C-alpha positions as CSV (number, residue, x, y, z in Angstrom):
1,M,-33.2,59.9,-191.7
2,P,-34.6,62.7,-189.6
3,K,-33.1,62.2,-186.0
4,K,-35.6,60.9,-183.5
5,L,-38.1,63.6,-182.0
6,V,-40.2,62.2,-179.4
7,S,-38.6,61.3,-176.0
8,Q,-41.1,61.0,-172.6
9,R,-41.6,64.6,-171.9
10,Q,-42.4,65.3,-176.0
11,V,-45.3,62.7,-175.6
12,K,-46.6,64.4,-172.5
13,A,-47.0,67.6,-174.8
14,L,-48.4,65.5,-177.4
15,E,-50.7,64.9,-174.5
16,Q,-51.5,68.2,-173.9
17,I,-52.6,68.9,-177.4
18,I,-55.0,66.3,-177.5
19,S,-56.1,67.2,-173.9
20,Q,-56.8,70.9,-175.5
21,L,-59.1,69.5,-178.6
22,Q,-61.2,67.5,-176.1
23,S,-61.9,70.6,-174.1
24,E,-63.6,71.9,-177.3
25,D,-67.0,70.7,-177.6
26,T,-67.8,71.0,-181.2
27,E,-68.2,68.5,-183.9
28,K,-65.2,70.2,-185.8
29,Q,-62.8,69.8,-182.6
30,F,-63.9,66.5,-182.4
31,L,-63.0,65.2,-185.8
32,R,-59.8,67.4,-185.3
33,C,-59.0,65.6,-182.1
34,I,-59.5,61.9,-183.8
35,K,-57.2,63.3,-186.8
36,A,-54.8,64.7,-183.9
37,I,-54.6,61.2,-182.1
38,D,-54.2,59.1,-185.3
39,L,-51.4,61.8,-185.8
40,F,-49.4,61.4,-183.4
41,A,-49.8,58.1,-183.2
42,S,-47.7,58.0,-186.0
43,I,-45.2,60.3,-184.5
44,L,-44.6,58.1,-181.8
45,Q,-43.9,54.9,-184.0
46,N,-41.9,56.5,-186.4
47,N,-38.8,59.3,-186.7
48,Y,-40.1,62.5,-187.2
49,S,-38.3,66.1,-187.8
50,V,-39.3,69.3,-186.4
51,S,-39.6,70.4,-190.1
52,E,-42.7,67.2,-190.7
53,L,-44.3,67.9,-187.6
54,I,-45.2,71.2,-188.1
55,R,-46.2,70.1,-191.6
56,M,-48.6,67.7,-190.0
57,C,-49.8,70.6,-187.5
58,L,-50.5,72.8,-190.4
59,K,-52.6,70.0,-192.0
60,L,-54.6,69.3,-188.8
61,Y,-55.8,72.9,-188.6
62,E,-56.5,72.9,-192.8
63,L,-53.8,75.4,-192.9
64,P,-51.8,76.6,-195.8
65,D,-47.8,76.9,-195.8
66,A,-48.3,80.4,-196.4
67,Y,-50.0,80.7,-192.7
68,L,-46.5,79.6,-191.6
69,A,-44.6,82.5,-193.4
70,R,-47.0,84.7,-191.9
71,I,-47.0,84.0,-188.2
72,L,-43.3,83.5,-187.9
73,G,-42.8,86.8,-190.2
74,S,-40.7,85.6,-193.0
75,R,-41.1,83.6,-196.1
76,S,-37.5,82.5,-196.4
77,R,-37.2,81.6,-192.9
78,S,-40.7,79.5,-193.1
79,S,-39.2,77.7,-196.2
80,E,-35.7,76.9,-194.6
81,I,-37.7,75.2,-191.8
82,L,-40.2,73.5,-193.3
83,S,-37.2,72.0,-195.6
84,G,-35.6,70.9,-192.4
85,K,-32.8,73.4,-193.2
86,R,-33.3,75.6,-190.6
87,T,-33.8,74.9,-187.0
88,P,-36.6,76.8,-185.4
89,S,-35.0,79.9,-182.9
90,L,-36.6,80.6,-179.7
91,A,-39.0,83.6,-181.4
92,D,-40.2,80.9,-184.0
93,I,-40.8,78.7,-181.7
94,K,-42.9,81.2,-178.9
95,A,-45.0,82.3,-182.3
96,L,-45.4,78.2,-183.1
97,K,-46.7,77.5,-179.5
98,A,-48.9,80.8,-179.8
99,H,-50.6,80.1,-183.4
100,L,-50.4,76.5,-184.0
101,G,-50.5,75.1,-180.3
102,I,-47.5,73.2,-180.5
103,P,-45.4,73.2,-176.8
104,A,-42.1,73.9,-176.8
105,D,-41.1,70.6,-175.8
106,L,-41.8,69.1,-179.3
107,L,-39.7,71.9,-180.5
108,I,-36.7,72.5,-178.4
109,S,-34.0,69.8,-178.6
110,E,-33.3,66.9,-175.6
111,P,-31.0,68.3,-172.9
112,E,-27.6,67.2,-174.8
113,E,-28.5,68.4,-177.9
114,A,-29.2,71.7,-176.8
115,G,-25.8,73.0,-176.9
116,E,-25.7,72.6,-180.7
117,T,-28.0,75.1,-181.7
118,L,-28.4,78.1,-178.5
119,D,-26.3,80.6,-179.5
120,F,-24.7,81.5,-175.5
121,S,-23.5,84.6,-176.5
122,G,-27.1,85.9,-176.4
123,Y,-27.5,85.7,-172.5
124,P,-26.3,88.8,-170.4
125,I,-23.3,86.8,-169.0
126,N,-22.0,89.8,-168.2
127,E,-24.7,90.8,-165.9
128,I,-24.5,87.6,-164.7
129,V,-20.8,87.7,-163.9
130,K,-21.1,91.0,-162.3
131,R,-23.5,89.7,-159.9
132,G,-21.6,87.1,-158.8
133,W,-23.8,84.0,-159.9
134,V,-20.6,82.6,-161.9
135,P,-16.9,82.7,-161.6
136,A,-15.5,85.7,-163.5
137,E,-13.0,83.6,-165.5
138,L,-15.8,82.2,-167.8
139,K,-16.8,85.7,-169.0
140,K,-15.6,85.1,-171.9
141,K,-17.3,81.7,-172.6
142,P,-21.0,81.7,-172.4
143,E,-21.6,78.6,-173.0
144,A,-19.6,77.1,-169.8
145,A,-21.4,80.0,-167.7
146,I,-24.8,79.0,-168.4
147,Q,-23.5,75.3,-168.2
148,Y,-22.3,76.5,-164.5
149,L,-25.1,78.3,-163.3
150,C,-27.8,75.4,-164.4
151,S,-25.0,72.8,-162.6
152,E,-25.6,75.3,-159.6
153,V,-29.2,74.8,-159.0
154,N,-29.5,71.5,-160.2
155,V,-31.6,71.8,-163.7
156,S,-31.2,71.6,-167.6
157,I,-30.9,74.1,-170.4
158,S,-33.7,72.6,-171.6
159,D,-35.8,72.8,-168.8
160,T,-35.2,76.7,-168.2
161,Q,-35.9,77.1,-172.2
162,M,-39.0,75.3,-171.8
163,A,-40.1,77.2,-168.9
164,C,-39.7,80.9,-170.1
165,L,-41.1,80.0,-173.5
166,R,-44.2,79.5,-172.5
167,Q,-46.5,82.3,-173.2
168,L,-48.3,83.2,-170.2
169,P,-51.1,85.6,-170.3
170,R,-49.1,88.4,-168.1
171,K,-46.0,87.6,-169.5
172,N,-45.1,90.4,-172.0
173,S,-44.6,88.7,-175.7
174,K,-41.5,90.9,-176.3
175,T,-39.7,89.4,-173.7
176,D,-36.0,88.3,-174.1
177,S,-36.3,84.5,-173.7
178,L,-32.5,84.5,-172.9
179,A,-32.7,87.3,-170.0
180,L,-35.5,86.0,-168.6
181,Q,-34.2,82.1,-168.4
182,A,-30.6,83.7,-167.0
183,W,-33.0,85.5,-164.5
184,L,-35.1,82.3,-163.6
185,L,-31.8,80.4,-162.9
186,G,-30.4,83.7,-160.5
187,V,-33.4,83.1,-158.6
188,R,-33.3,79.7,-157.8
189,L,-29.7,80.3,-157.4
190,E,-30.6,83.2,-154.8
191,A,-33.3,81.2,-153.2
192,Q,-31.2,78.1,-152.5
193,K,-29.2,80.1,-150.2
194,L,-32.0,80.8,-147.5
195,K,-32.8,78.7,-144.7
196,L,-36.4,77.9,-144.2
197,V,-38.0,77.6,-140.5
198,R,-40.1,74.8,-142.1
199,N,-41.7,72.8,-145.4
200,Y,-44.4,74.7,-146.9
201,N,-47.6,73.5,-145.9
202,P,-50.4,74.8,-148.4
203,K,-53.4,74.3,-145.7
204,K,-51.8,77.0,-143.8
205,V,-51.4,79.6,-146.7
206,D,-55.0,80.6,-147.4
207,A,-56.5,84.3,-148.3
208,S,-56.3,85.3,-144.7
209,L,-52.0,85.0,-144.9
210,L,-52.7,88.2,-147.8
211,T,-54.7,90.5,-145.4
212,D,-52.2,89.4,-142.3
213,I,-48.7,90.1,-144.1
214,V,-50.0,93.6,-145.5
215,Q,-51.4,94.3,-141.8
216,E,-48.4,93.2,-139.8
217,L,-45.6,94.5,-142.4
218,G,-47.4,97.0,-144.5
219,R,-47.8,99.8,-142.4
220,T,-44.2,101.3,-143.1
221,S,-41.6,100.7,-145.9
222,Q,-39.6,99.0,-143.1
223,G,-41.6,96.5,-142.7
224,I,-40.7,95.2,-146.5
225,K,-37.2,93.9,-145.0
226,K,-39.2,91.6,-142.7
227,V,-41.1,89.8,-145.6
228,Q,-38.5,87.0,-146.1
229,R,-38.1,86.1,-142.4
230,Y,-42.4,86.2,-142.3
231,L,-42.2,83.9,-145.4
232,A,-39.9,81.9,-144.5
233,D,-41.5,80.7,-141.7
234,L,-44.4,79.4,-143.4
235,G,-41.8,77.4,-145.8
236,I,-41.6,79.9,-148.5
237,R,-38.4,81.4,-150.1
238,F,-38.8,85.3,-150.7
239,V,-36.2,87.2,-153.0
240,M,-35.6,89.9,-154.4
241,V,-33.6,89.8,-157.7
242,P,-33.4,92.8,-160.5
243,H,-34.7,92.2,-163.6
244,F,-32.3,91.8,-166.6
245,K,-33.1,94.4,-169.6
246,G,-35.7,92.9,-171.5
247,T,-37.4,90.7,-169.1
248,H,-40.3,93.3,-169.0
249,L,-40.9,91.5,-165.0
250,D,-42.0,92.5,-162.0
251,G,-42.6,89.1,-160.0
252,A,-42.7,85.4,-160.8
253,V,-43.7,82.2,-158.1
254,L,-42.3,78.6,-158.5
255,F,-42.0,75.4,-156.6
256,G,-38.2,74.9,-155.8
257,E,-36.3,71.8,-156.1
258,D,-37.4,70.7,-152.3
259,K,-41.0,71.3,-153.0
260,N,-41.3,74.9,-151.4
261,P,-42.3,77.5,-152.9
262,I,-40.4,80.9,-154.6
263,V,-41.6,84.1,-154.4
264,A,-39.5,86.3,-156.3
265,L,-39.8,89.9,-157.3
266,T,-37.5,92.3,-158.8
267,G,-38.4,96.3,-157.8
268,R,-38.4,97.0,-161.2
269,Y,-40.8,100.1,-160.4
270,D,-39.4,100.9,-156.8
271,R,-42.4,101.7,-155.5
272,V,-44.3,100.5,-152.1
273,D,-47.5,100.2,-153.3
274,N,-46.3,97.8,-156.4
275,F,-44.3,96.1,-153.9
276,W,-47.1,95.2,-152.0
277,F,-49.4,94.6,-155.3
278,V,-46.9,92.1,-156.8
279,L,-46.2,90.2,-153.3
280,L,-49.8,89.7,-152.6
281,H,-50.5,89.1,-156.6
282,E,-47.7,86.0,-156.7
283,L,-48.7,84.8,-153.2
284,A,-52.5,84.7,-154.3
285,H,-51.0,82.2,-157.6
286,L,-50.0,79.8,-154.6
287,V,-53.6,80.3,-152.3
288,L,-55.8,79.8,-155.7
289,G,-53.4,76.9,-156.6
290,H,-52.2,78.4,-160.2
291,V,-48.8,76.7,-159.4
292,K,-48.1,73.7,-157.9
293,V,-44.7,71.2,-157.4
294,G,-43.6,70.5,-160.8
295,S,-45.6,73.2,-162.9
296,N,-43.5,75.7,-164.7
297,A,-43.1,79.2,-163.2
298,I,-45.8,82.0,-163.6
299,F,-44.1,85.1,-164.9
300,D,-46.0,88.6,-164.4
301,D,-45.3,91.9,-166.2
302,M,-48.0,94.2,-164.0
303,D,-47.9,96.4,-167.2
304,I,-50.5,94.1,-168.7
305,A,-54.0,94.1,-167.8
306,P,-55.9,90.7,-167.4
307,T,-59.8,90.7,-168.0
308,E,-60.1,86.9,-167.2
309,G,-58.7,83.8,-166.1
310,H,-55.6,83.1,-163.4
311,E,-54.3,86.3,-163.2
312,A,-57.9,88.1,-162.8
313,E,-58.2,85.7,-160.0
314,A,-54.9,86.6,-158.4
315,D,-55.7,90.2,-159.1
316,K,-58.8,90.1,-157.5
317,L,-57.4,88.4,-154.2
318,A,-54.5,90.5,-153.6
319,T,-56.5,93.8,-154.2
320,D,-59.6,92.3,-151.7
321,A,-57.2,91.1,-149.2
322,A,-55.2,94.3,-148.9
323,I,-58.3,96.5,-149.0
324,S,-61.9,94.4,-148.1
325,P,-64.4,95.4,-151.0
326,S,-66.9,96.8,-148.1
327,D,-64.2,98.8,-146.6
328,W,-63.4,100.1,-150.5
329,K,-66.7,101.1,-151.3
330,M,-67.0,103.2,-148.0
331,F,-63.6,104.8,-148.6
332,R,-65.0,105.4,-152.7
333,A,-68.0,107.1,-152.1
334,H,-66.4,110.2,-151.4
335,R,-63.4,111.7,-153.9
336,A,-60.4,110.8,-152.2
337,S,-58.1,113.0,-151.0
338,H,-54.5,113.5,-149.3
339,S,-56.0,113.7,-145.9
340,S,-58.2,111.1,-146.7
341,I,-56.0,108.5,-147.9
342,L,-53.9,108.7,-144.8
343,D,-56.8,108.6,-142.5
344,F,-58.3,105.7,-144.2
345,S,-54.8,104.1,-144.4
346,L,-54.4,104.8,-140.3
347,D,-57.7,103.4,-139.8
348,L,-57.4,99.9,-141.8
349,D,-53.4,99.8,-140.0
350,I,-51.9,99.6,-143.7
351,S,-49.3,101.6,-145.6
352,P,-51.1,104.9,-147.3
353,A,-49.4,103.7,-150.5
354,I,-51.4,100.9,-150.9
355,V,-54.1,103.2,-150.4
356,A,-52.9,106.3,-152.8
357,G,-51.7,103.3,-155.7
358,R,-55.2,101.8,-156.0
359,V,-56.8,105.3,-156.6
360,R,-54.0,106.1,-159.1
361,Y,-54.8,102.7,-160.7
362,E,-58.7,102.8,-161.1
363,T,-58.7,106.1,-162.1
364,K,-55.5,106.0,-164.7
365,N,-54.5,109.2,-163.1
366,Y,-50.8,108.5,-161.8
367,R,-50.0,112.1,-161.3
368,I,-51.7,112.2,-158.3
369,F,-50.4,111.5,-154.6
370,T,-47.2,111.0,-156.0
371,S,-45.8,111.6,-152.3
372,L,-48.0,108.9,-150.8
373,I,-47.0,105.7,-153.5
374,G,-43.3,105.2,-151.6
375,Q,-41.4,105.9,-154.7
376,G,-37.5,105.0,-154.0
377,E,-38.2,103.1,-150.8
378,V,-38.1,99.5,-152.0
379,K,-34.7,98.9,-153.3
380,K,-33.3,100.9,-150.1
381,Q,-34.5,97.8,-147.7
382,F,-32.4,95.7,-149.9
383,P,-29.0,97.7,-150.2
384,E,-27.0,94.0,-150.4
385,V,-29.0,93.3,-153.5
386,F,-29.5,96.7,-155.4
387,G,-26.4,98.4,-153.9
């Protein structure tokens, strides 16, 4: 008999699919919603395997088995998964989530079963040990190393898996999920070392905070070092955690176990303009309520340009907070030059890197004003992190 599939967190995932179908106001979607309710009622009453769940979802959307081979990129792997001979890999789970809307919760084993199918050798263990996150004696014991790191931050491997498998608008589709999991665990570990002055109060963190932090700390690159203390006064933990190869990551925002936010930046591009925009963007997610206590982390690869949704909203708030739309319109009425950027930034009392960076982004000309963007000035503010 197939092993029991449904747990409490998986029930929530089933509810998520039904809710998504209900949001579509068409007769076809309504009928699918009715079918989905019947289908999931059957799942809750019986012991279904992952392969049977996938078959039911294909049936729900009136898709042939061949569709699975197309989205997984392999006819043989598709056949083995549908026959129950193969467990979906992390890449398969991402594809099933993206194309069939099946939440990872329904496809990932329970915490006590996770170790049975997860290949721990895929984690960047050498780098994890090098960063001091786990004892050196665990270097050749990848499973024990990850279990140790999870216990240090009081999270399960499956919870971390699910947080990193979600396909977000600004999460690179080529992301190495295991490297991202390791990075997220490291973020939690580094964040819990920080003492907060007070607990987070969302009523005291609004759009004006973004402008204040740029104007108070953004005049020089040295102000970057003061961000951690500034945000700690507001109940927000700020950490710089270098990215791992394959994570394609600039920053993230999430809530810690104590219900206080964590903002993490990687310093991937080591530019002052990039630092301030990514920081404001992650804070904008907080201000706009995109991330809440109990929700998963938001990961951001700023090389991906959003056109709508939460990412576009956070971009706009971050952009407008750094330089007001009226001030920017006035500045852009004339052709930008080295001297005009310096004068304008002096008038606004902000770093010229912020102005130069925006001009470069809007013109898509990244060869101009390279001397003004603060290249190489971020990592040197955190020698304890970047060495």
